[in-house]
N, C-alpha and C positions, 0 to 999 in steps of 0.2 A: 176375538171371535165370539166370546160369550155375550158381548153387547149386541151382536147381530142375531143370534139364535137362542131359543129357549134352552135351558140346561139339559132337559131330557133329549132334545134333538141333537145337541152337541155331543152328549154322551153316546147316543146311538151311532152317530157318525164316526166317532173315534173307535168304538167297538168294531164297526164294519171295516174301517180302514186297517185296524190291527189284524183282523181276520184275513183280509185280502193280502196284506203284506206277508203274513205267515204262510199263507197258501202259496204265494209266489215264491217265497224262499224255499219251501219244500220242493216245489216243482223244479226250480232252478238247480237245487242240489242233486236232484235225481236225473238231471240232464234233459228235462222236458222244457226246453227253452221257449217254444212257442206258447205252451200252456202257461208258463210263468208270465209271459208278456200279456196273455189274455187276462190273467188275474190282475195285473197292474193296470191294464187298460180299463178295468171296471171302475177305477177311480178317475173321475172326470179330469181333474187338473193333470194327473199323470198321463192320462190318455192323450191329451193335447201335446204334452211334451214328448211322449213316445212317438206319436205320429210325425211330429216335426223332425225329431232326431233321426228316425228311421228313414223318412223321406229324403232328408238332406244327404244322408250317407248313401242311400240307394241312387239318387240322382247324381251325387258326386262321383260314385264309383262308375256309373254309366258314362258320365262325362269323361272320366279318365280313360275308359276303354275306347271311346270314340277318338280321343286324342291320340291314343297309341296306334290306332288303325291308320291315321293320316300320316303321310310322309313329312319328315321334319325339314 
């Protein structure tokens, strides 16, 4: 990563990443789950991963409910 970004930009990015992760950890520990996800979603790579994971679980759960409603 250092080859791609100047040292000061890399350092700033790591500081912000650490801040967001700590914020998310505090929010999660206090039971504020949506706010914790909001902190994590501020990190672009994690945002994509969270959206993908939550979407697949949401649609997977919705698909299971629909399957349960249909006769076997």
